[in-house]
N, CA, C and O of each residue as an XYZ file, in Angstrom:
924
protein
N     171.301     77.059     52.369
C     170.671     77.141     51.056
C     170.126     78.550     50.854
O     169.610     79.158     51.792
N     170.235     79.065     49.648
C     169.757     80.410     49.352
C     168.246     80.499     49.526
O     167.522     79.637     49.027
N     167.751     81.529     50.227
C     166.300     81.690     50.355
C     165.662     81.954     48.994
O     166.289     82.513     48.094
N     164.416     81.544     48.866
C     163.654     81.733     47.635
C     162.477     82.657     47.933
O     161.694     82.402     48.849
N     162.359     83.727     47.156
C     161.313     84.722     47.367
C     160.544     84.958     46.077
O     161.134     85.092     45.005
N     159.217     85.007     46.191
C     158.328     85.291     45.064
C     157.698     86.665     45.285
O     157.143     86.930     46.352
N     157.783     87.542     44.278
C     157.244     88.893     44.355
C     156.272     89.096     43.204
O     156.634     88.903     42.044
N     155.035     89.486     43.517
C     154.097     89.816     42.446
C     154.243     91.288     42.090
O     154.543     92.118     42.949
N     154.028     91.606     40.811
C     154.204     92.982     40.355
C     155.636     93.438     40.535
O     155.897     94.509     41.083
N     156.563     92.615     40.068
C     157.968     92.857     40.390
C     158.813     93.455     39.291
O     160.037     93.491     39.424
N     158.209     93.934     38.197
C     159.036     94.427     37.095
C     159.415     95.889     37.240
O     160.392     96.332     36.636
N     158.655     96.660     38.037
C     158.932     98.082     38.215
C     158.641     98.468     39.665
O     158.126     97.660     40.439
N     158.970     99.697     40.024
C     158.569    100.271     41.291
C     159.073     99.534     42.514
O     160.207     99.056     42.544
N     158.214     99.446     43.529
C     158.589     98.828     44.798
C     158.967     97.370     44.608
O     159.921     96.894     45.223
N     158.228     96.649     43.758
C     158.531     95.239     43.536
C     159.910     95.029     42.953
O     160.653     94.157     43.404
N     160.259     95.824     41.952
C     161.582     95.700     41.326
C     162.684     96.090     42.301
O     163.722     95.430     42.360
N     162.467     97.160     43.068
C     163.476     97.585     44.041
C     163.687     96.511     45.103
O     164.817     96.274     45.532
N     162.612     95.866     45.525
C     162.724     94.792     46.509
C     163.447     93.592     45.928
O     164.280     92.979     46.595
N     163.131     93.256     44.685
C     163.831     92.150     44.033
C     165.326     92.414     43.964
O     166.124     91.522     44.254
N     165.716     93.617     43.588
C     167.141     93.951     43.513
C     167.807     93.823     44.885
O     168.911     93.291     45.002
N     167.123     94.315     45.917
C     167.693     94.265     47.262
C     167.875     92.819     47.729
O     168.888     92.484     48.343
N     166.898     91.973     47.438
C     166.986     90.588     47.879
C     168.009     89.803     47.050
O     168.709     88.942     47.583
N     168.095     90.094     45.766
C     169.145     89.466     44.951
C     170.526     89.822     45.489
O     171.408     88.967     45.573
N     170.704     91.076     45.847
C     171.981     91.524     46.409
C     172.288     90.809     47.709
O     173.452     90.575     48.036
N     171.254     90.464     48.446
C     171.413     89.776     49.723
C     171.652     88.284     49.547
O     172.019     87.600     50.503
N     171.448     87.768     48.333
C     171.714     86.356     48.081
C     170.506     85.489     47.845
O     170.637     84.272     47.721
N     169.331     86.084     47.781
C     168.123     85.305     47.517
C     168.058     84.871     46.056
O     168.658     85.487     45.175
N     167.320     83.801     45.829
C     166.793     83.510     44.503
C     165.423     84.162     44.452
O     164.621     83.995     45.371
N     165.148     84.902     43.388
C     163.950     85.727     43.348
C     163.166     85.452     42.071
O     163.726     85.422     40.975
N     161.866     85.251     42.231
C     160.945     85.166     41.100
C     160.031     86.375     41.141
O     159.493     86.707     42.196
N     159.849     87.036     40.008
C     158.953     88.181     39.929
C     157.904     87.915     38.860
O     158.194     87.341     37.811
N     156.682     88.344     39.147
C     155.601     88.207     38.182
C     155.174     89.580     37.684
O     155.432     90.599     38.326
N     154.522     89.588     36.537
C     153.995     90.824     35.973
C     153.155     90.504     34.755
O     153.271     89.424     34.176
N     152.310     91.444     34.368
C     151.455     91.229     33.199
C     152.174     91.539     31.885
O     151.806     91.012     30.835
N     153.190     92.387     31.945
C     153.848     92.885     30.738
C     155.175     92.156     30.530
O     156.135     92.375     31.269
N     155.218     91.294     29.526
C     156.421     90.507     29.268
C     157.608     91.385     28.914
O     158.739     91.071     29.285
N     157.369     92.482     28.201
C     158.474     93.368     27.823
C     159.095     94.031     29.047
O     160.318     94.138     29.136
N     158.268     94.476     29.992
C     158.800     95.084     31.215
C     159.570     94.060     32.041
O     160.605     94.379     32.625
N     159.069     92.845     32.087
C     159.789     91.790     32.810
C     161.142     91.523     32.167
O     162.146     91.363     32.862
N     161.168     91.475     30.836
C     162.424     91.229     30.135
C     163.411     92.358     30.374
O     164.603     92.115     30.567
N     162.921     93.594     30.362
C     163.795     94.737     30.612
C     164.353     94.697     32.027
O     165.526     94.998     32.247
N     163.509     94.325     32.987
C     163.986     94.221     34.362
C     165.041     93.128     34.490
O     166.068     93.328     35.137
N     164.793     91.982     33.879
C     165.757     90.880     33.946
C     167.098     91.291     33.355
O     168.149     90.958     33.903
N     167.066     92.013     32.240
C     168.310     92.454     31.608
C     169.071     93.418     32.513
O     170.295     93.346     32.619
N     168.335     94.325     33.164
C     169.007     95.302     34.023
C     169.511     94.685     35.315
O     170.522     95.122     35.862
N     168.803     93.659     35.809
C     169.219     93.019     37.059
C     170.447     92.144     36.880
O     171.262     92.010     37.793
N     170.577     91.549     35.700
C     171.752     90.724     35.371
C     172.049     89.708     36.464
O     173.187     89.577     36.916
N     171.004     88.987     36.885
C     171.159     88.031     37.985
C     171.235     86.590     37.516
O     171.336     85.679     38.338
N     171.189     86.371     36.221
C     171.319     85.020     35.691
C     170.236     84.085     36.199
O     169.059     84.445     36.232
N     170.639     82.883     36.597
C     169.690     81.861     37.006
C     169.112     82.117     38.385
O     168.245     81.365     38.832
N     169.567     83.157     39.074
C     169.015     83.489     40.383
C     167.754     84.342     40.287
O     167.133     84.655     41.303
N     167.372     84.721     39.054
C     166.149     85.493     38.826
C     165.260     84.760     37.841
O     165.708     84.345     36.772
N     163.992     84.602     38.212
C     162.996     83.977     37.353
C     161.883     84.989     37.119
O     161.323     85.530     38.072
N     161.560     85.246     35.853
C     160.458     86.164     35.535
C     159.292     85.358     34.979
O     159.478     84.454     34.165
N     158.081     85.701     35.432
C     156.888     84.934     35.091
C     155.783     85.898     34.674
O     155.384     86.768     35.449
N     155.298     85.741     33.460
C     154.200     86.577     32.981
C     152.870     85.999     33.440
O     152.613     84.805     33.288
N     152.029     86.857     34.004
C     150.721     86.379     34.433
C     149.940     87.454     35.150
O     150.457     88.529     35.455
N     148.684     87.143     35.413
C     147.742     88.054     36.056
C     147.537     87.591     37.496
O     147.100     86.463     37.725
N     147.846     88.440     38.456
C     147.746     88.033     39.858
C     146.310     87.838     40.328
O     146.081     87.266     41.393
N     145.348     88.304     39.550
C     143.951     88.085     39.933
C     143.365     86.837     39.292
O     142.179     86.551     39.455
N     144.183     86.097     38.569
C     143.753     84.874     37.893
C     144.284     83.663     38.661
O     145.497     83.493     38.790
N     143.391     82.834     39.163
C     143.805     81.703     40.006
C     144.746     80.762     39.275
O     145.699     80.258     39.869
N     144.495     80.518     37.994
C     145.359     79.625     37.224
C     146.772     80.202     37.115
O     147.756     79.482     37.286
N     146.867     81.501     36.830
C     148.182     82.128     36.691
C     148.950     82.100     38.010
O     150.158     81.861     38.022
N     148.256     82.344     39.112
C     148.916     82.326     40.421
C     149.430     80.925     40.741
O     150.573     80.761     41.169
N     148.588     79.921     40.533
C     149.005     78.543     40.800
C     150.184     78.152     39.914
O     151.112     77.484     40.370
N     150.146     78.567     38.656
C     151.230     78.246     37.734
C     152.531     78.900     38.162
O     153.592     78.280     38.084
N     152.462     80.150     38.615
C     153.671     80.851     39.054
C     154.301     80.168     40.256
O     155.514     79.962     40.297
N     153.477     79.817     41.233
C     154.000     79.147     42.430
C     154.610     77.796     42.049
O     155.680     77.429     42.535
N     153.929     77.074     41.191
C     154.440     75.774     40.760
C     155.785     75.916     40.062
O     156.689     75.114     40.293
N     155.928     76.925     39.213
C     157.200     77.124     38.511
C     158.336     77.440     39.476
O     159.455     76.959     39.298
N     158.057     78.235     40.482
C     159.099     78.579     41.451
C     159.553     77.335     42.201
O     160.752     77.092     42.343
N     158.603     76.556     42.678
C     158.953     75.368     43.461
C     159.639     74.326     42.586
O     160.566     73.651     43.035
N     159.194     74.191     41.346
C     159.862     73.246     40.440
C     161.282     73.686     40.127
O     162.175     72.849     39.991
N     161.502     74.991     40.011
C     162.834     75.500     39.671
C     163.796     75.382     40.829
O     164.956     75.018     40.633
N     163.335     75.687     42.048
C     164.261     75.826     43.168
C     163.946     74.940     44.366
O     164.695     74.934     45.343
N     162.844     74.190     44.304
C     162.586     73.185     45.317
C     162.030     73.677     46.634
O     161.831     72.880     47.551
N     161.774     74.974     46.755
C     161.279     75.510     48.015
C     160.713     76.903     47.797
O     160.858     77.487     46.723
N     160.067     77.427     48.830
C     159.588     78.804     48.807
C     159.651     79.320     50.239
O     159.040     78.751     51.143
N     160.402     80.413     50.433
C     160.630     80.929     51.782
C     159.888     82.224     52.086
O     159.480     82.455     53.224
N     159.713     83.068     51.074
C     159.071     84.365     51.296
C     158.172     84.695     50.119
O     158.481     84.377     48.971
N     157.054     85.340     50.425
C     156.122     85.786     49.391
C     155.792     87.250     49.653
O     155.446     87.625     50.773
N     155.900     88.075     48.613
C     155.613     89.500     48.735
C     154.497     89.847     47.765
O     154.692     89.855     46.550
N     153.328     90.134     48.319
C     152.152     90.477     47.507
C     152.184     91.978     47.236
O     151.688     92.778     48.029
N     152.773     92.338     46.109
C     153.032     93.738     45.794
C     152.137     94.270     44.667
O     151.873     95.472     44.613
N     151.673     93.409     43.779
C     150.915     93.871     42.613
C     149.664     94.625     43.042
O     148.930     94.176     43.922
N     149.429     95.763     42.419
C     148.242     96.544     42.712
C     148.233     97.819     41.897
O     149.261     98.222     41.354
N     147.080     98.452     41.808
C     147.009     99.722     41.086
C     145.854    100.547     41.617
O     144.978    100.036     42.315
N     145.859    101.827     41.279
C     144.811    102.757     41.663
C     144.202    103.359     40.401
O     144.724    103.179     39.301
N     143.109    104.064     40.571
C     142.424    104.725     39.465
C     142.345    106.221     39.739
O     142.192    106.632     40.889
N     142.447    107.039     38.694
C     142.232    108.468     38.896
C     140.773    108.759     39.212
O     139.882    107.999     38.832
N     140.537    109.850     39.902
C     139.173    110.218     40.237
C     138.699    109.528     41.502
O     139.496    109.206     42.384
N     137.382    109.302     41.586
C     136.816    108.618     42.745
C     135.697    107.695     42.278
O     135.440    107.575     41.080
N     135.036    107.049     43.227
C     134.094    105.999     42.822
C     132.912    106.546     42.013
O     132.225    105.773     41.345
N     132.663    107.838     42.055
C     131.614    108.405     41.206
C     132.029    108.474     39.744
O     131.183    108.443     38.850
N     133.335    108.567     39.501
C     133.822    108.706     38.127
C     134.421    107.423     37.565
O     134.666    107.345     36.361
N     134.666    106.410     38.404
C     135.249    105.163     37.914
C     134.256    104.402     37.031
O     133.062    104.355     37.328
N     134.752    103.817     35.962
C     133.941    102.883     35.183
C     133.806    101.576     35.976
O     134.782    101.123     36.574
N     132.631    100.972     35.990
C     132.442     99.751     36.776
C     133.437     98.647     36.447
O     133.890     97.934     37.342
N     133.785     98.499     35.167
C     134.738     97.438     34.817
C     136.121     97.730     35.372
O     136.861     96.804     35.703
N     136.482     99.012     35.481
C     137.768     99.364     36.085
C     137.748     99.130     37.590
O     138.742     98.699     38.175
N     136.617     99.414     38.206
C     136.471     99.142     39.634
C     136.643     97.650     39.912
O     137.334     97.257     40.851
N     136.014     96.844     39.096
C     136.128     95.394     39.265
C     137.580     94.945     39.127
O     138.064     94.141     39.924
N     138.270     95.462     38.121
C     139.658     95.062     37.905
C     140.532     95.436     39.092
O     141.405     94.665     39.491
N     140.301     96.624     39.661
C     141.112     97.050     40.799
C     140.841     96.189     42.029
O     141.775     95.799     42.730
N     139.590     95.896     42.293
C     139.265     95.048     43.440
C     139.859     93.647     43.265
O     140.385     93.070     44.217
N     139.773     93.115     42.073
C     140.313     91.776     41.833
C     141.834     91.758     42.004
O     142.381     90.841     42.616
N     142.511     92.764     41.464
C     143.966     92.795     41.567
C     144.427     93.059     42.997
O     145.332     92.389     43.494
N     143.806     94.034     43.658
C     144.299     94.495     44.951
C     143.844     93.648     46.132
O     144.490     93.642     47.180
N     142.727     92.930     45.965
C     142.192     92.142     47.081
C     142.230     90.638     46.775
O     142.816     89.859     47.527
N     141.601     90.244     45.667
C     141.608     88.822     45.336
C     143.026     88.338     45.051
O     143.394     87.232     45.446
N     143.829     89.162     44.363
C     145.185     88.749     44.016
C     146.014     88.313     45.221
O     146.541     87.201     45.218
N     146.149     89.160     46.263
C     146.888     88.726     47.448
C     146.274     87.503     48.126
O     146.995     86.643     48.630
N     144.939     87.426     48.138
C     144.290     86.271     48.765
C     144.623     84.984     48.019
O     144.901     83.959     48.642
N     144.596     85.032     46.691
C     144.973     83.854     45.904
C     146.429     83.459     46.147
O     146.757     82.277     46.253
N     147.289     84.468     46.233
C     148.711     84.193     46.469
C     148.919     83.527     47.822
O     149.661     82.550     47.931
N     148.268     84.053     48.847
C     148.382     83.446     50.173
C     147.867     82.014     50.141
O     148.524     81.098     50.635
N     146.703     81.829     49.565
C     146.104     80.485     49.508
C     147.031     79.478     48.839
O     147.189     78.352     49.310
N     147.637     79.896     47.742
C     148.449     78.964     46.943
C     149.802     78.684     47.588
O     150.376     77.616     47.376
N     150.313     79.616     48.363
C     151.679     79.464     48.887
C     151.745     78.933     50.308
O     152.819     78.528     50.754
N     150.641     78.921     51.031
C     150.696     78.514     52.433
C     151.292     77.123     52.664
O     152.068     76.962     53.606
N     150.969     76.112     51.855
C     151.594     74.808     52.118
C     153.124     74.866     52.088
O     153.786     74.211     52.893
N     153.674     75.636     51.176
C     155.125     75.745     51.057
C     155.712     76.590     52.185
O     156.789     76.282     52.696
N     155.013     77.644     52.573
C     155.509     78.517     53.637
C     155.421     77.841     54.996
O     156.265     78.074     55.861
N     154.421     77.017     55.189
C     154.368     76.242     56.435
C     155.580     75.321     56.533
O     156.152     75.145     57.609
N     155.958     74.746     55.420
C     157.109     73.837     55.411
C     158.406     74.576     55.696
O     159.260     74.069     56.422
N     158.563     75.761     55.136
C     159.813     76.512     55.287
C     159.808     77.445     56.498
O     160.820     78.080     56.793
N     158.658     77.533     57.210
C     158.502     78.527     58.286
C     158.811     79.922     57.722
O     159.584     80.689     58.296
N     158.184     80.217     56.588
C     158.531     81.414     55.826
C     157.748     82.635     56.243
O     157.142     82.681     57.314
N     157.775     83.635     55.359
C     157.154     84.921     55.667
C     156.312     85.411     54.492
O     156.619     85.164     53.326
N     155.248     86.110     54.844
C     154.384     86.775     53.880
C     154.458     88.272     54.144
O     154.294     88.712     55.282
N     154.702     89.053     53.102
C     154.626     90.503     53.207
C     153.563     90.976     52.219
O     153.641     90.690     51.025
N     152.580     91.696     52.727
C     151.533     92.270     51.890
C     151.741     93.781     51.844
O     151.815     94.439     52.881
N     151.835     94.322     50.631
C     152.028     95.758     50.491
C     150.672     96.450     50.604
O     149.822     96.350     49.719
N     150.502     97.147     51.707
C     149.288     97.909     51.931
C     149.500     99.352     51.521
O     150.131     99.629     50.501
N     148.980    100.262     52.308
C     149.095    101.679     51.995
C     148.639    102.494     53.193
O     147.837    102.032     54.004
N     149.158    103.716     53.296
C     148.574    104.656     54.246
C     147.077    104.803     53.963
O     146.290    105.040     54.879
N     146.686    104.660     52.688
C     145.260    104.695     52.341
C     144.485    103.562     52.987
O     143.255    103.600     53.030
N     145.181    102.558     53.487
C     144.530    101.453     54.185
C     144.356    101.692     55.672
O     143.837    100.830     56.381
N     144.785    102.858     56.157
C     144.586    103.188     57.572
C     143.855    104.516     57.745
O     143.548    104.915     58.868
N     143.576    105.203     56.629
C     142.822    106.454     56.713
C     141.918    106.564     55.483
O     142.291    106.157     54.383
N     140.740    107.112     55.689
C     139.785    107.276     54.589
C     139.897    108.657     53.963
O     140.215    109.636     54.638
N     139.630    108.721     52.665
C     139.485    109.982     51.955
C     138.232    109.878     51.085
O     137.787    108.765     50.808
N     137.656    110.981     50.651
C     136.340    110.948     49.997
C     136.302    110.078     48.730
O     137.052    110.301     47.780
N     135.426    109.103     48.745
C     135.163    108.311     47.544
C     136.328    107.490     47.041
O     136.399    107.187     45.850
N     137.257    107.117     47.931
C     138.493    106.467     47.501
C     138.341    104.950     47.522
O     138.538    104.322     48.562
N     137.993    104.358     46.384
C     137.826    102.911     46.313
C     139.160    102.194     46.464
O     139.204    101.087     47.002
N     140.247    102.799     46.002
C     141.569    102.219     46.238
C     141.792    102.038     47.735
O     142.303    101.007     48.171
N     141.412    103.032     48.513
C     141.522    102.927     49.963
C     140.741    101.723     50.487
O     141.211    101.021     51.382
N     139.570    101.485     49.943
C     138.766    100.331     50.352
C     139.539     99.036     50.106
O     139.551     98.142     50.952
N     140.183     98.942     48.944
C     140.927     97.712     48.634
C     142.105     97.525     49.577
O     142.453     96.394     49.916
N     142.724     98.622     50.003
C     143.875     98.491     50.895
C     143.451     98.196     52.333
O     144.162     97.490     53.047
N     142.304     98.723     52.770
C     141.774     98.277     54.054
C     141.546     96.774     54.015
O     141.833     96.077     54.988
N     141.036     96.272     52.904
C     140.803     94.836     52.769
C     142.115     94.057     52.797
O     142.194     92.989     53.404
N     143.149     94.595     52.138
C     144.450     93.919     52.142
C     145.024     93.850     53.554
O     145.612     92.840     53.942
N     144.851     94.931     54.323
C     145.322     94.918     55.712
C     144.550     93.879     56.532
O     145.135     93.180     57.360
N     143.250     93.779     56.302
C     142.448     92.772     56.999
C     142.880     91.363     56.606
O     142.938     90.468     57.449
N     143.180     91.169     55.333
C     143.667     89.866     54.873
C     144.933     89.475     55.619
O     145.081     88.323     56.029
N     145.847     90.421     55.799
C     147.087     90.121     56.497
C     146.825     89.685     57.934
O     147.400     88.703     58.404
N     145.959     90.413     58.627
C     145.682     90.055     60.021
C     144.959     88.716     60.118
O     145.265     87.908     60.995
N     144.009     88.479     59.231
C     143.327     87.180     59.225
C     144.295     86.044     58.914
O     144.200     84.961     59.491
N     145.216     86.296     58.011
C     146.215     85.273     57.683
C     147.137     85.022     58.863
O     147.480     83.876     59.153
N     147.540     86.093     59.546
C     148.388     85.926     60.735
C     147.706     85.023     61.761
O     148.341     84.135     62.330
N     146.424     85.250     61.993
C     145.689     84.430     62.949
C     145.603     82.978     62.494
O     145.542     82.065     63.317
N     145.598     82.771     61.184
C     145.505     81.421     60.635
C     146.817     80.655     60.749
O     146.812     79.465     61.063
N     147.943     81.326     60.496
C     149.198     80.584     60.325
C     150.283     80.926     61.337
O     151.363     80.336     61.296
N     150.023     81.869     62.247
C     151.045     82.187     63.237
C     151.478     80.980     64.038
O     152.659     80.841     64.358
N     150.543     80.107     64.367
C     150.860     78.900     65.141
C     151.762     77.951     64.371
O     152.391     77.073     64.961
N     151.828     78.123     63.055
C     152.649     77.246     62.204
C     154.040     77.819     61.964
O     154.839     77.225     61.240
N     154.336     78.977     62.571
C     155.661     79.567     62.403
C     155.814     80.424     61.170
O     156.935     80.764     60.793
N     154.692     80.791     60.518
C     154.742     81.646     59.336
C     154.526     83.091     59.777
O     153.549     83.388     60.465
N     155.423     83.987     59.388
C     155.298     85.394     59.721
C     154.471     86.145     58.689
O     154.498     85.813     57.504
N     153.736     87.158     59.138
C     152.900     87.962     58.236
C     153.077     89.436     58.584
O     152.906     89.844     59.733
N     153.425     90.228     57.566
C     153.667     91.653     57.755
C     152.929     92.454     56.698
O     152.934     92.092     55.522
N     152.291     93.547     57.118
C     151.805     94.567     56.192
C     152.804     95.715     56.211
O     153.161     96.213     57.279
N     153.253     96.134     55.041
C     154.032     97.359     54.905
C     153.136     98.371     54.207
O     152.721     98.158     53.068
N     152.836     99.472     54.891
C     151.871    100.452     54.404
C     152.577    101.774     54.126
O     152.711    102.593     55.035
N     153.031    102.004     52.895
C     153.749    103.238     52.577
C     152.808    104.416     52.328
O     151.646    104.245     51.957
N     153.342    105.605     52.540
C     152.705    106.813     52.064
C     153.085    107.050     50.618
O     153.142    106.101     49.836
N     153.347    108.293     50.241
C     153.603    108.625     48.843
C     154.998    108.152     48.435
O     155.994    108.494     49.071
N     155.050    107.369     47.377
C     156.303    106.811     46.866
C     156.428    107.188     45.393
O     155.453    107.100     44.647
N     157.595    107.600     44.976
C     157.834    108.001     43.585
C     158.040    106.759     42.725
O     159.163    106.274     42.588
N     156.955    106.246     42.146
C     156.997    105.049     41.305
C     156.034    105.231     40.136
O     155.273    106.198     40.110
N     156.059    104.299     39.151
C     155.097    104.357     38.041
C     153.645    104.209     38.477
O     152.742    104.408     37.663
N     153.394    103.866     39.738
C     152.036    103.806     40.274
C     151.246    105.068     39.930
O     150.035    105.009     39.713
N     151.938    106.211     39.882
C     151.269    107.501     39.699
C     151.049    107.864     38.237
O     150.426    108.884     37.941
N     151.551    107.044     37.321
C     151.467    107.400     35.902
C     150.036    107.621     35.435
O     149.778    108.488     34.600
N     149.099    106.832     35.976
C     147.695    106.940     35.567
C     146.964    108.039     36.330
O     145.780    108.278     36.094
N     147.653    108.697     37.228
C     146.994    109.678     38.103
C     147.594    111.072     37.939
O     147.497    111.906     38.840
N     148.213    111.321     36.783
C     148.724    112.654     36.509
C     150.128    112.924     36.996
O     150.566    114.074     37.022
N     150.848    111.873     37.387
C     152.239    112.046     37.815
C     152.388    112.059     39.322
O     151.423    112.281     40.054
N     153.619    111.817     39.783
C     153.904    111.771     41.212
C     153.629    113.125     41.854
O     154.025    114.154     41.307
N     152.955    113.146     43.006
C     152.730    114.423     43.689
C     154.046    115.105     44.040
O     155.094    114.462     44.100
N     153.981    116.396     44.268
C     155.172    117.121     44.685
C     155.626    116.613     46.050
O     154.854    116.000     46.788
N     156.910    116.884     46.377
C     157.488    116.434     47.643
C     156.572    116.820     48.800
O     155.856    117.818     48.718
N     156.591    116.039     49.875
C     157.549    114.972     50.166
C     157.138    113.625     49.571
O     155.956    113.282     49.535
N     158.120    112.878     49.112
C     157.913    111.521     48.620
C     159.058    110.641     49.103
O     160.134    111.125     49.455
N     158.803    109.345     49.110
C     159.849    108.352     49.371
C     160.258    107.714     48.057
O     159.557    107.836     47.052
N     161.391    107.034     48.067
C     161.816    106.262     46.911
C     161.364    104.813     47.069
O     161.108    104.342     48.177
N     161.273    104.124     45.943
C     160.954    102.696     45.985
C     162.002    101.931     46.778
O     161.678    100.954     47.453
N     163.247    102.362     46.703
C     164.327    101.684     47.420
C     164.159    101.797     48.931
O     164.484    100.865     49.666
N     163.654    102.934     49.391
C     163.426    103.089     50.828
C     162.335    102.139     51.322
O     162.446    101.567     52.406
N     161.300    101.979     50.536
C     160.254    101.023     50.910
C     160.803     99.597     50.834
O     160.507     98.767     51.693
N     161.591     99.322     49.818
C     162.186     97.994     49.680
C     163.043     97.644     50.888
O     163.026     96.503     51.350
N     163.790     98.614     51.401
C     164.617     98.354     52.587
C     163.757     97.940     53.774
O     164.161     97.095     54.573
N     162.578     98.529     53.889
C     161.675     98.174     54.981
C     161.110     96.773     54.793
O     160.977     96.022     55.759
N     160.775     96.417     53.555
C     160.304     95.065     53.270
C     161.382     94.041     53.611
O     161.099     93.012     54.225
N     162.600     94.327     53.215
C     163.714     93.418     53.507
C     163.916     93.296     55.012
O     164.200     92.209     55.514
N     163.772     94.403     55.732
C     163.858     94.368     57.193
C     162.851     93.376     57.766
O     163.191     92.585     58.646
N     161.621     93.413     57.276
C     160.597     92.484     57.761
C     160.956     91.040     57.427
O     160.809     90.148     58.263
N     161.424     90.815     56.214
C     161.798     89.468     55.792
C     162.955     88.927     56.631
O     163.018     87.727     56.897
N     163.862     89.798     57.045
C     165.085     89.371     57.723
C     164.938     89.176     59.224
O     165.927     88.896     59.902
N     163.746     89.314     59.757
C     163.591     89.113     61.199
C     163.952     87.674     61.576
O     163.685     86.741     60.818
N     164.559     87.503     62.749
C     164.961     86.152     63.151
C     163.764     85.271     63.459
O     162.666     85.768     63.708
N     163.976     83.970     63.442
C     162.923     83.028     63.799
C     162.378     83.382     65.178
O     163.132     83.681     66.104
N     161.060     83.340     65.293
C     160.424     83.669     66.565
C     160.004     85.115     66.690
O     159.370     85.487     67.677
N     160.343     85.945     65.706
C     159.951     87.352     65.721
C     159.085     87.627     64.494
O     159.456     87.287     63.371
N     157.937     88.242     64.721
C     156.988     88.501     63.638
C     156.521     89.949     63.743
O     155.720     90.284     64.616
N     157.015     90.799     62.864
C     156.569     92.187     62.821
C     155.331     92.258     61.935
O     155.380     91.855     60.772
N     154.232     92.759     62.464
C     152.952     92.603     61.783
C     152.516     93.793     60.954
O     151.842     93.606     59.941
N     152.876     95.029     61.346
C     152.378     96.189     60.609
C     153.391     97.317     60.697
O     153.767     97.755     61.784
N     153.826     97.778     59.533
C     154.721     98.925     59.456
C     154.057     99.982     58.582
O     153.804     99.744     57.401
N     153.773    101.151     59.159
C     153.298    102.288     58.382
C     154.454    103.259     58.230
O     155.103    103.613     59.215
N     154.720    103.695     57.002
C     155.846    104.589     56.761
C     155.422    105.715     55.824
O     154.736    105.481     54.830
N     155.831    106.920     56.145
C     155.542    108.094     55.330
C     156.823    108.870     55.100
O     157.743    108.793     55.913
N     156.902    109.610     54.017
C     157.987    110.580     53.902
C     157.802    111.674     54.958
O     156.682    112.106     55.231
N     158.901    112.106     55.535
C     158.804    113.153     56.538
C     158.105    114.382     55.950
O     158.505    114.906     54.910
N     157.075    114.818     56.625
C     156.306    115.973     56.147
C     154.991    115.619     55.505
O     154.163    116.503     55.287
N     154.759    114.318     55.182
C     153.446    113.947     54.660
C     152.453    113.995     55.807
O     152.640    113.312     56.815
N     151.421    114.774     55.675
C     150.487    115.000     56.763
C     149.438    113.877     56.822
O     149.180    113.322     57.890
N     148.842    113.548     55.680
C     147.765    112.571     55.684
C     148.235    111.144     55.582
O     147.416    110.224     55.576
């Protein structure tokens, strides 16, 4: 039976590249996003027919997360892999962030993956599936006043805590922590930094590598940088 994978924040960037890679591999893929137009554009470009499901919703909203998981299971009867990819950063640092923007980032980057894990664990225990949480190099090193870094340290901790919770049940948990990637992530921060950078497709290949590990093998943390990135 074709594996079923749910990806949050899947209309652009790393999420979209991962969806394309998994569709090519034969998965049925559901992607979520807040922007219905971007989801529709992605669906049109992917041309995957009934093997792709797009779901509009907010990953930091418990109702939306539960609804997305329910739709996937109702459509395809199972859930094998979950990729917690949705997230964003803010320009500046915590001295310049508006409090409401700080709250939104923490909810999306930390609560969102936690809600996704909570909602999908019953299905992943049944399928002996895998969870991939997209972290960041910012989640393994600090920089001055970087609240985004704080959220990614939390995401990495969530992955390890989840591994301790469900490893005995045969569920794999992986953090993929990229360095600089050329994606729309940088649009709010003045554009992608100058080289070196990685492509979204290169990160997607690493995510797929984690998903494709054989039963009994659980790769827990992958940090990847473009060659030449120092920090």
